[in-house]
C-alpha positions in Angstrom: 53.8 158.5 113.4 56.2 156.7 110.9 58.6 158.7 108.8 59.6 157.5 105.3 63.3 157.6 104.7 64.2 158.1 101.0 67.6 157.3 99.7 69.4 158.8 96.7 70.6 156.6 93.9 74.1 156.9 95.1 73.2 155.9 98.6 71.2 152.9 97.4 74.0 151.8 95.2 76.4 151.9 98.2 74.0 150.1 100.5 73.4 147.3 97.9 77.0 146.9 96.9 78.1 144.4 99.6 75.0 142.2 98.8 75.9 142.3 95.1 79.5 141.5 95.8 78.6 138.6 98.1 76.2 137.3 95.3 79.0 137.6 92.7 81.4 135.6 95.0 79.0 132.9 95.7 78.1 132.5 91.9 81.9 132.3 91.0 82.6 129.9 93.9 79.6 127.8 92.8 80.9 127.7 89.2 84.5 126.8 90.1 83.1 123.9 92.4 81.1 122.5 89.6 84.1 122.8 87.3 86.3 121.0 89.7 83.6 118.1 90.0 83.5 118.0 86.3 87.2 117.6 86.0 87.3 114.9 88.6 87.3 111.6 86.6 86.0 109.4 89.5 82.8 111.7 89.9 79.7 111.9 87.6 79.1 115.7 88.2 75.9 115.6 86.2 74.0 114.1 89.0 75.3 116.5 91.8 73.9 119.7 92.8 76.0 122.6 94.3 74.8 125.5 96.5 76.9 128.1 98.1 76.1 130.3 101.2 79.0 132.5 102.6 81.8 130.0 101.5 79.9 127.0 102.8 79.3 124.6 100.0 76.4 122.1 100.0 76.6 119.0 97.7 73.2 117.3 97.0 72.1 114.6 94.6 73.1 110.9 94.3 76.3 109.0 93.5 76.9 105.5 92.7 79.3 104.5 95.5 80.7 105.6 98.9 84.1 106.0 97.1 82.5 108.4 94.6 80.8 110.4 97.5 84.1 110.9 99.2 85.8 111.9 95.9 83.2 114.5 95.3 83.7 116.0 98.9 87.3 116.0 98.5 87.2 117.8 94.9 84.9 120.5 96.3 87.1 121.0 99.3 90.2 121.6 96.9 88.6 124.8 95.5 90.0 128.0 97.0 87.6 130.1 98.9 85.6 127.1 100.3 85.2 127.4 104.0 83.3 124.1 104.7 81.6 121.2 103.0 77.9 120.1 103.9 77.4 116.7 102.0 73.8 115.6 101.4 74.9 113.1 98.8 73.0 109.9 98.9 74.6 106.5 97.8 72.4 104.7 95.3 74.3 101.5 94.3 74.0 100.1 90.9 72.5 96.6 90.5 75.9 95.3 89.7 77.3 96.7 92.9 74.8 95.2 95.1 76.3 92.7 97.7 75.1 91.0 100.8 76.3 92.3 104.2 78.3 88.8 104.6 80.1 89.5 101.5 81.0 93.0 102.3 82.3 92.0 105.7 84.5 89.3 104.3 85.9 91.9 101.8 86.5 94.4 104.6 88.3 91.9 106.7 90.5 90.8 103.8 91.3 94.5 103.0 92.3 95.3 106.6 94.5 92.1 106.9 96.3 93.0 103.7 97.0 96.6 104.6 100.5 96.9 106.1 99.6 100.1 108.0 96.8 98.5 110.0 98.1 96.4 113.0 96.6 92.8 112.9 93.5 91.9 115.2 92.8 95.4 116.5 89.9 96.2 114.5 86.5 94.6 114.5 84.1 95.0 111.5 80.3 95.2 111.6 78.2 95.4 108.4 74.5 96.2 108.4 72.6 97.1 105.2 75.7 98.1 103.4 77.1 100.3 106.2 80.5 99.3 107.7 81.3 100.0 111.3 84.8 99.9 112.5 85.7 99.5 116.1 88.7 99.0 118.1 91.7 101.0 119.3 94.9 101.9 117.6 98.3 103.7 118.6 98.3 106.3 115.8 96.1 108.5 113.7 97.6 107.3 110.4 96.7 103.8 111.3 93.0 104.8 111.9 93.1 106.6 108.6 94.5 103.5 106.8 91.8 101.5 108.2 89.1 103.7 107.0 90.7 104.0 103.5 91.0 100.2 103.3 87.3 99.7 103.5 85.7 102.9 102.1 86.3 102.0 98.5 85.0 98.6 98.5 82.1 97.4 96.1 78.7 97.6 97.7 79.5 99.9 100.6 77.0 102.6 101.2 78.9 104.3 104.2 81.6 103.9 106.8 81.2 104.7 110.6 84.5 105.0 112.1 84.4 104.3 115.8 88.0 103.4 116.2 89.7 105.2 119.1 93.4 106.4 119.6 95.1 104.8 122.6 98.9 105.6 122.4 101.4 103.8 124.3 103.1 107.0 125.5 102.3 110.7 125.7 104.9 113.4 124.7 105.9 115.9 127.4 106.3 118.6 124.6 103.2 118.5 122.5 103.0 122.1 121.5 106.8 122.2 120.6 106.4 119.1 118.6 103.4 120.5 116.5 105.2 123.9 116.1 108.4 122.1 114.8 106.3 120.1 112.4 104.6 123.3 111.0 107.9 124.9 110.4 109.1 122.0 108.4 106.1 121.9 106.4 105.4 125.6 105.8 108.9 127.0 106.2 108.0 129.6 108.8 106.2 129.7 112.3 102.6 130.0 111.9 102.1 132.9 114.4 98.4 133.2 113.7 97.8 129.7 114.8 97.2 129.1 118.7 98.1 125.5 119.9 96.6 124.4 123.3 97.4 121.1 124.8 96.0 119.3 127.7 97.2 115.7 128.2 96.4 113.9 125.0 94.1 116.6 123.8 95.1 119.4 121.4 93.1 122.3 120.4 93.9 124.5 117.2 92.6 128.0 116.8 93.2 130.7 114.4 92.5 131.5 110.7 93.7 129.9 107.5 93.4 130.7 103.8 92.0 127.3 102.7 90.6 123.8 103.8 93.6 122.3 102.5 96.0 124.4 104.9 93.6 123.6 107.8 93.7 119.8 107.1 97.7 119.9 106.7 97.9 121.8 110.2 95.7 119.1 111.7 97.7 116.4 110.2 100.8 118.0 111.8 99.2 117.8 115.2 98.2 114.1 114.7 102.0 113.3 114.2 102.8 114.1 117.9 103.2 111.1 120.0 100.5 110.5 122.5 97.8 112.8 120.8 94.4 111.0 121.0 92.1 114.0 120.1 92.5 117.1 118.0 89.9 119.9 118.1 90.4 121.7 115.0 88.7 125.1 115.5 90.7 126.7 112.7 88.5 128.9 110.5 88.8 129.5 106.8 88.9 133.2 105.8 88.4 134.6 102.4 91.5 136.4 101.0 91.3 140.1 100.1 92.6 139.3 96.7 89.9 136.8 95.8 87.1 138.8 97.5 87.9 141.9 95.5 88.5 140.3 92.2 
């Protein structure tokens, strides 16, 4: 025999309060992401939809270039309280931006050759249906990033597949100490809440941070260590009490 449980108005209010607070936070965060997109001059925010679920922001709709897609993702990630970005944006090129794969490949080769941060003859370029694939090996993460940046903003590009691997000439024997020193220089104090694990050329980061920007900066610090080929960024973004209680 089932028994119906009845709650007083006060009890119902207490039960529903967390859900209302979460809904208010999601609505506020969505509004702020939309505002940030609207303030980004390289993005047509009208064509982009924003959804928020527990700090995870999903972007949907279409953009006119791969460069605009990246700009929209970066704009959303700048907003405080965003834990992660799910991008469902589709690149729909304008007629004036349509190029053949051969034209895109030539442009990509020239862009890489003119970039002083990308070593010569280390990257191979493949283009299919407007998608660029980069392959090869480099010594440093910044070189890999520079190669990607050199081609991602080119006209006619629908997307970039980065398959470049890091193969350093030497591996540091004090990886953890190197990263901790870099964090002290950048943040002014030891990040005691961050755990750094190293094994050979692999680094794993664990702990909690207050924003995606802080998460990315800590990962960049790890990549500056000689010999690091892989960084597993397991840092989670947590919502600050000041914001959630506002």
